[in-house]
N, C-alpha and C positions, 0 to 999 in steps of 0.2 A: 738560768738553765745553762747547762754546758753546750758547746757547739755540736759535741757528738750527739747529744740528745736532740738537738734542734734539727740536726740533719736526719737522724733517725726518724723524727716525727714526720718529716717530709719525704721520707725516702722512697715511697712507693712510686710516684710518678717521675721523681728526679732520676732514680736509679734506671727505670724504664727508658727514660729519655736518653740517659748516657749510654746505655746498651745499644739503643737504636742508632745513635750517632756513630758509635764505634763500627757497628755492622756496616752501615751504609758508606762510610768512609774507608772501608777496607783497612781498618787499623787492627793490630793485633792487640787484643785487650786480654788474652788468656795466657800469656806466657808464663806467668807465676802459677796459674792453675796447672798448666802442663808439667811444671817443675815439681809439683806435689799434687798430682791428679787424685781426685777423689775417686775417679772411675777406672783406675788402671787394671782392675781385674775383669772389667766387662768385655763384651764383644767389640772386635775391631772392624769398622766399617770401611777402612782404607788405610793405606800408608803413603807417605810422601817422604822420599829419601830415607826409608827406615823408620820414620816417626809416625806413630799411629794417630789416627783419627777415630776417637771413641764413639760408639753407637749412641750412648746416652747424651753425650755432648752434642752430637749431630742432631739428634731429635729435639733436644732443648732449643737449638738455634732455629730449627724449622718452626717449632711452636712459637717462638719469639717473633720471627719475622712474619708469621701468619697473623699474630695479634697486631703487629704494626700495620698490617694491611687490612685490618678491620675483619679478619676471618674469611676474606673473599678470595684469596689466592688459591689456585689449584695445586693439589699435591705434586703433580708433576713438575710444575714450575718451581715449587719450593725445593723439592728434592734435588733439582739441577742447579738452581741459583745458590743454594746454601752449600752444596758440594764444591762448586767452583769457587765460592767465597773462602771456604776453609782451606782448600788446596792452595790458593793465592796468597792467604795470609800466612800460612806455613812456609811456602817457598820465600816469601818476602822477608819473613823473620829470619830464616836460615841465612839468607843473603846479607842482612843487616849484621848478623853476628859474624859471618865470614869477613866482612869488610871492616869490622871493628868500629861501627858506627854507634856512638854513645851520646848521652845527654848529660854534661857535666853539671855539678851542683848549682853553679851560678845561673847557668842557662835554665835549669829546672826552676829556680827561684823566680826568674823573670816569667816564665810560663805560668807559674802558679799565682802570682801576684800582679799580673796583667789583666785588667778588667775585660779585655777582648778574648783572653784565652783561659783564665782561671777557671777550674772546675767548681770553685766556691763563689763565682761571680754573683749568682743570684742570691745566694745566702747572706752575702756581705755588702749588698747594695742598699744603701738607705732609701726606703720608699718615699720619703719626703723630698729628698734632693736628687735622687738618681744617681749619687756618687758612690763609687766602690771604695769601701773602707779597708784599705791596705793593712793598717795595723792590726785591725780585727782578724783579718784573714791569715796573717803571719802568726798570731797568737793561737789560732786554731790549728795550724799546721804544726806548731811546736808541740801542742797538746797531743795531736795525733802521733808524733814520733815517740813521746813518753809512753804511749799505751799501745805500742806496736804490736804487742802479742795479743792484744783484745780481739775477739772475733769481729766486734763492730768495727773496729778500726781497720782490720785486714779487709773486710768487705768493702769499705770506703776506699781503701787503697786500690783494690782490684777494679772498683767500679769508676773511679774518678781520676786518680793520680796516675796509675799505670797506663791507662788509655792516652792521657796527656803526653806522657813520655813517648809512647809508641807513635803518636802522631807526630811528634818533633823528629823522631828518628825516620819516619817515612818521608817527612818533607825534606830531610837532609839528603836522603837517597834520591828523591826526585830532583832536587836541586843538582846534585853530583852528575846525574845523566843529562839533564837539560843544558847544563852550562858547558857540557862537552860538544854541543852542537856549534859548528862553525862553517859558513859558507864564504870561501874567499872570494875577493873582488873579481879575479880572473874568470872564476865559474859563473858569478852572476852576469858578467859581461857576455860570456859565451851564450848562456841561457837566453838573455835578452836578444842577442843577435839571431839565435836560432828561431826563437818564437815570433820575431818580427819579420822573418824572412818568408816569401811566398814564391811558389814556382808554378810554371805554366808547361804543360806537356801535350805531345800528340802520342797517341798509342793504339796498339793492336791488342785485342783481348779475345781470348777464347775461353769460355767458361767450362768448368769441369762438368757441368750439367749436359754438355754436348756429347759427352761420352756415357754410354749406357752403363748402369751398374752391373748389368749381368756380364760384362765383358772383364770385369776385375773381381777377384776373389782374394780374401785375406784369411790365411790360416791362423790357427792358435799359436804355432811357433813363431809367426811374424808378430802376432801381438804381444807375446811374451818377450820377444826381443826389444820391442818398443818400450814396454814396461820396464825392462832391465836398464836401458838406456836413460830412461827419465824416472828413475826410482823414487826421487823426492816427491814427484807429482802423484805418485801411486801407492804410497805408503798407508796402510790402514792400522791405525792405533789400536783398534779393537775388532773383535769378530763381529760379523755382520750376517744375518740369515734372510733368506726369501721365502715367502709362502705363495701359493696359488690358492684362491678362495672363490667360493660362490655364496651368495646372499639370498636369504628368503625374507621378503618385506613383511613386517609386522605393523606397519602404519595404519592408521585409520582409513576405512573404506567408506563408500557411500552410505552404507547402512548405519555406521558409527556416526557419521556426520548428521544423519536425520535424527538420531536419538538425542544428540546434544542440541540441536535446533528446537526439538519439541520441549526439551526441558527448560530452555531459555524462554520460550514462548509461554510456558505455564506460569512463569514468574512475572510476566510483564505487567498484568493488571496490578498485582500486589505492589510492584516496584514504582509504578505510576502513583499509587495512592498514598504511599508512605511519606511522611513528613520528616523522617529520619533516614535520608538515604545512606548516610555513612554507616550506621548500624545495620542497616538492611544488606548492604553488599558485604559487610563484614561477617554477618550471620550466614549469608547464603554462599559466600565464597566468589571471589572474581580474580581473573587474571590481570586486572588493572586496578590496583588498590586506590582507595579514595585519596583524591588529592585536593587537600583543603586550601586551595588558592586559585586566583583568577589567571587565566591564560588569554594573551592577546590573539587577535585574529591571525596576524602572521605566524604564531606558533601553534595554531590548531592544525596540525599535521595528519590527523587521523582521516580515515575514509569518511565520505559523507559530511565533511566539516561544514559546508554551507547549509546543509539541511538541519544539522544539529544547532548552529548559531541562529537559525530562523525560529527555533522552538521558543514558546513562551515559558515563564517561570513555572516549574513543576511538570511540564510536558516531557513525553518520552519519544524516542525515535528508535526504530528496529524491531526486530533483531536485523543485523546487517553482518556481513562477513569482514573481519578485520584480521588479516594474516590467517592464522590457524586457530582463530577464536571466532565465536558468534557472541555478538555484543548488543546491548541496549544502552542508549545514552539518555541521560535525564538532565535537563537544564535546571541548575540549582539557583542561579542568579547571574547578574551581570553588573558591572560597574566601570567607571572610568579608571584607567591604570596608565601610568607612565611607562613608556618603553625602556627608559633608563633613568637613573637617578644619581645625583651626586650628594653625598652627605659628609659631615665630619663629625667625629665623636670623641669622647673621653670615657674610658672604662676604669672603674674601680671595682676590682675583684673582691668577693666575699668568698670565693672558693674557686679551686682549680683542679679539674678532673676529680672532683669529690673531696679534695683535701682542703680543709679550712685555711683561709688567708687572712682574712679580717672578720671581726664580729659584724653582723648585720647592720647594727646601729652605728658602729664606726664607719663602715663603708657609706651609709647613707648620709651621715654628717659630712663626710669628706666631699662626696659629689655635690651636696647642697653648698658647701663652702667654695667649690669651684664655680658653680653656677653663679653665685653672687659675685665672685672675682670677675667673671666674664661680663656680667652686667655692669660692673664698676669700671669696665674699660681694660682689663687685663688681656694680655695677648694669648689668644686661643692656642697657637702653635707653641708658645712657651709652656703653657700649662699641660699640653700634651707630652711635651719632652720631660717634663718634671714629674708628673703624676699618672699619667695613663698607663694602665697594665696591658695595654694591646700593643706588643712590639711590632705588629705588622703595618701599623699606621703612624708609627712615630716620625719616620722620615718624610711623611706626606703631610705633617701637621694634623693628623687625625682624619685626613680625607680618604674616602673610598668612592668609586664609581661602580654601580651595580646595573646589570640588565635585568629586565623582568623575568628572565629564564632562571635567575639565580635566586629568585624569591624563596623557593623551598629549601635552598641550602643555608638560608640565614635563619637566625633566632626569630621565631614568630613575632615577638614584640618588637624587635628591631626592624623587621621587614615591614611590619604594618605602619609604623611611623614614617619610613622612608618612602612607601609606595602609595599608602592610602591617605596620607595627609596632604599638606600643600607646600609649595616652596615658601621657605621662611619660617616653617614650624620649628619650634625648639621645645624639646620634651626631655624629661628623665623617665626611664623604664627600667624595670628590674627584670633580668634575664636569668634563667637557669639553664645552662647549656654548656657542658664540658669546660673548655678553657676559657670561655666567655661569660661565666656566671658572676653576676654582679649587678651593679648600677651604671647604666650608659647614659650620658647626657649627649643627645643627638640634635644636631642642626640640619635641616634639609636645604641644601644650598641651591639645587637646581633639578627640575623634572622636565624630561624631553618627550616630544611626541605622545601626549596623553591620547588614548583611544579605548573604545569599549573592549572590555575583557570578560571572559566567561568562566564560571565555575560549573563543571560538568561532572556528574557521577556515572560511572560505567558498571553495568553488570555484564561481565565478560567470562565466558566459559570455554576452555580449550577443547578443540575437536581431537579427542583421544581415542586410541583403538580399545575396542571391547575385549574382554577376556576370550570371547570366541575367536575373534580376529587374530589375537596373539597366539592362542592355542593352535589354530590352523597352521600358522607360520612355523611355529615350534614343532609340530608333528612332521610337516613336510622337510624340515631341516633334519630332524632325527632319522626318518626313513632314508634320506639321502645318505646320511653319514653311515648308516647301517649297512647300505648297499655298495659303499665305494671304497673298499679297503686297499685298493691299488690304484696307481696312477691312471692306468688304462680305465679301470671301472669309473674312477672319478671324472675323467674326461667324457666317456661314454655316457654316464647318467646326466652330466650336466648338459650334453648335447640333446639327450631325450627330453629332458625338462625345459629346453629352450633357454638355457641359462649360459652366458658367456663367462667362463672363468677369469677372474683379475689376478693381477700379480701385485704383491706388496714387497719391494726389495728394501735392502739396508735396515733391517730391524736389529737395533742393538740391545744388549742385554739389560740395559737400565732404562730403556725407553717406556714411556707410558702410552704414548700415541702411536697408532699404526697408520702409515700412509694410505689414504683412500678410505678409511673405516672410522678413524677417531680414537678416542682414549679408552684403553681397556687393559690395565696392568696384568690382570690374571691371564689374559690371552698371550702376552708377551712372555710370561713365566712359562707357560705351556710350550711356547715355541723353543725355549731354551732347555726345557726338561725333556725333549723328545729328540728324535732323529729325522734325517732326510727319508721321506716316503711315509711318514706317520701321519695319520689323518686325525684331526680333533673332533671332539664332540661339538655340538653347536654352542657358540658363544654369543651373548646378547650384546649387541652394538647399538644401543640407544634406537630401538624401532626396527632393528633387522637382526636375523639370526644368520651368523656366519659359520660355515664349515670350511676349514682350511687344511692344506696338506703342505708340509715342509718340503720345499723343492731344491734347496741349495744351502750351504754353509760356507761362508768365505772367512777364513782364519785371519787373524791380526798378522800383519807383515805386508810384503808385496801383494798387489791384487792379482787374482788369477785371470788367465785369459778370458774365462767365461764373464767374470765381473767387469774387467776392463774393456771388453768388446765394444759395449754401446759408446764409449768415450773415444776409443781408438780406431776403430774400424773405419769411420769416415775420414780420419786423417790419412790413414795408409791407403785408402781407395784414391784419395785425391793425389797422393804421390804417385801412384801407379798411372792415374789418368794423366797427370803432368807429363810422365815420360812419353806415353802415347802421343800426346799433343804436340810436345817439343820436336818430335820427328817430322812433323808437318811444317815446321818453320824453316823455309829455305830461302836463300839469299841473306843480304846483310842491309836491306833498307825496309822501312815501314811498308813501303809500297809492295816490295816483294813478299813480305810476310804476310800482308792482307791478301795478296792474290793466291799464295800457296795454302792459306788456311780457309780461304772463302769467306773472308770477313772484310770490314772496312775500317778506315783510319778514323779514330774518334779524338775528341779534344777535351782536356780537363784543365781549368784555370783555378788560380789562387789556392793551390795546394799548401799545407803547412805542417810542420812538425807537431804542433799542439794537437791537431785534429786529422789524422792519417786516413781520412776517408776520400773515397772517389765517388762523386754523384752517381746514382743509379747502379753502383757496383757494390760498395760496402767498405769495410775496413781493410785496407791494404798497406800495412807499414812498409814492406819491403819496396813496393812500387813508389810510393811517396819518397822514401829515402833515396831511390834511383833518381828522382826528379830533381834533386838537388846535387847531384853528382855532376861537377863541372865537366868531367871527361865525357858526359853524355849529351852535352849541349850541341844541338844540331846533328846529332849522330844517334842511330838506333841501337838500343841495347841488346845484348843477347836475351833469349827468352828467360823470363823470371817466373818462377812458380809461386804464385801468391796464395792468398787465402781462398779466393773464389774461382781461380782459373790462372792461365798462363798469359803473361803480358810481354810486349816489348815496347819500350818507352824511348822517346826522343825528347830531349829537353828543349823547350821554346822559350827560355829566359827565366832568370832568377832576379827577383827584385826585394825591395824592403818596403814595409808599411810602418807608419808612425807606431811608437811604442807608447802605450797608456799607463804604463805601470809606475810612473815616477822616476826619480833618479836611480842610477845604479845602487847607491847605498839604500835607497828606500826598498828596492827589489831584493837586495841581498838579505835585509832585515825581514822582509816578508817571507822569503825562503826558510830563513832560520825559525821564524815563528811557526811557520807550517810544520817544520819537522819536530819542533818542540812539543806542538799540540798532539803529535802522533807517538812521541817516543815513550810516554808512559805505557801505553797499551803494548808497545813493541817490546819494552823491556819485560813487562809481566809475561808476555807470550814466549819470549826467549827463556825466562827462567822456568816456565812450566815445561817448555820442550826439553830442557836440559835436565829436569828432574826425573826420578824413577818413581812413577805413581802407580800404586796398586789399588784398584777399585773393586771393592767387595760388596757394594750396595745391593747388587742383584741378589746376594744371599739372604737378604733381610727384607727386601720390599718387593 
C-alpha cells in the first residue's frame, strides 16, 4: 500500500489533530489557501491591512474549535477567540513576509525527518521498536513531491507540511525578538540597590476627603482638556453604546414551586419500589443524571448528605430542596472504596477514535505476550516504552495516580480494576473508549484511605416558571413598552411601577453579553440598529423581560466628556482639592504644617520602591519617592499632592536590607527571563495596534 493511501486511510483523526495543533499554537496553516482561496467571492467578515478574512473560512474555524471543545463552547466565546486568532495569524504572517523569514530546504528536511517534529512521526514509527524510520519517511516525502498536483497530496501538504514550515517561521520570529532582550550589569546593580533600600519618614497628611465634594465642580471643558492631554489613555478603538433598562421578573413563584413539589411527591412511592432506578429516572426525567459509581463520604456534598448516607439499601429520602430543584434520593448500595489509587498499565490499541489500528486478535496476542514477558522478569518500564500506545504514561513507566473523584472520567473497566479490586491485582481488560480502545494490562500498586462509599440515584425536578407566570411578566413588559415612548415617560412609568431603571454602558457592536443582564445577541443587534431615545420591545433575558432605551452613543476615537467623566472627574476634583489644602500649609517645618492644617505628625517606617504603600493610607508613589530624596533627610518637603491627599515629608533615614535575589548576574538573568516571558504577547499586541483592522462581524452575526 502506498504511503499516500496509508495516510488517507488514517486521515480523519490525524488531519483533525493537525488542524487543532495549528490553531492552538497560533500557526499560520492557511497561507497557501489564501494564495488560491476557494472562497474569494464570498462575503468578507473583516480585513487586516487590506487582506480579507472570509466569512466561510471564519465559520469553518469556529466549527472546528467547537468540535475540539466537545461542542460545549459558547458562540460568543468562539466568535471572539476565533476572530482574534485569525487577526493575529494574519498580522504575524505579514510580519514574517516583511522580515523575509524563510525556512531553507536543509532546515525543512531536518524538521520533516526529526522524530520529535516530523508530521509523519506516527506513520513511520515501528510499533514493535518505537523507532522512527527515517528512510521510509524520506521515501514518502519524495513520492509526495512527484505527485504534487494531486488533490490528495495538496491536502497533505496543507495539513501537515505547510504548518510545520509555519511553525518553524514563528519560532524564528520568537527567537529574533527574545534574543534582543538585554539587561546590562549596571542596570541590574541599580535595580538591586533600589529594591534593597528602605526609608523611614515623619509626615503630615491632609486627606482629600476632608474637603467636601460640593465645594469643587468639574466642567465638561475641563474633562475634555484632560482627555486631550492624556489621549493614549482615552482612545476608543470602536463605538460603544449605553442603554437604560427596566426588568420584569418571569422566574418561578410560590405557586410554581408547589406544583413541582407535588409532582415529585407523586413519583416517590414508585421510585421507592422500582428495582431499576437508572431506567426510572431516565424515563421520568431528572436534573441529576444517574451516576453509576460510588461516592465517598467526603465527596457527598449535597444537602441532607448525612440523612441520605443513613438510608438502607433501596430506601428513599425526600423530597428536599437542592438549589433550584426538588429532589428525592434513593440508596442503591454501598461498598468500600479507596480515596486514591496508584496503578501502572500497558495499552495495546485496536482502534483510535474509531479508526482501526490492529486486528482484535493481534492486539490480544500482543498484550498476552507482554504479560508473559512480565511474568518472566522483563522490565515493566521498558515494555511501556517499547509497546504501550498510551503516550501520557510513557514517561512515568505506565504509572498513574487517580482520586476517587476521577472514577467517572476513566473507562469503566479500567476504573473498576483500579478501585474495586485490591492492591496487587493484575488484570487484562478490554476497553472501548475513544483514544484508549484496546487491551489494557493493569497492575494495582497502591490503594489509600479505603472508606465506605455510596451509590445514590436522584429524582430531581427543576422549579421552573409556569406559562401563567411567564405570561404575566411578558404582559407587564409589553404594557410598559407601549406606554413609555419618551425618556420622560420611561422614567415616570418606572417610578409608578416601583422599578428603578438600571444602566448598561459600553455595549460594543460585536458583543454577545450585556453587562448586568447576560447573553442576548439579538438585543445587541437591536441596540446598533436603532438610535438614541429609541425604546425596545421586551427582550427575554433568561427568566426576565427587559425593556430598554438607548441613552447615548460614544463614537470611536477620543472619549467624550460624558464617557470620560466617571474616570476623570475624581482626578480633577482631587487636583482642585489639593490646591485648596496646600494654601493651608504655612511655615517650613512639620510642626508648623501640622499646626496650620489642624493635623498631627505621623511616622512611616520601612518604605520601599518595590511596594510604594503607606500603612493606613494606601498607594503613594510620589510620597515614597520623596522619602528617598537625600535632600529631604531631616528637612520637611514642600506640600506634595499625592493619590489620597496632600503630604509634607521629612526623611528620617535611608538604609539597606539584605538582598535575597542571588548574585547580580543571577538577578540580571532573572530580569531578562521575565522580559522574555512577556515579549511574545507584547510583540503581538504591537503588531495588532500597528495594523489597520476592519471588523465586519456585526453585519453577519
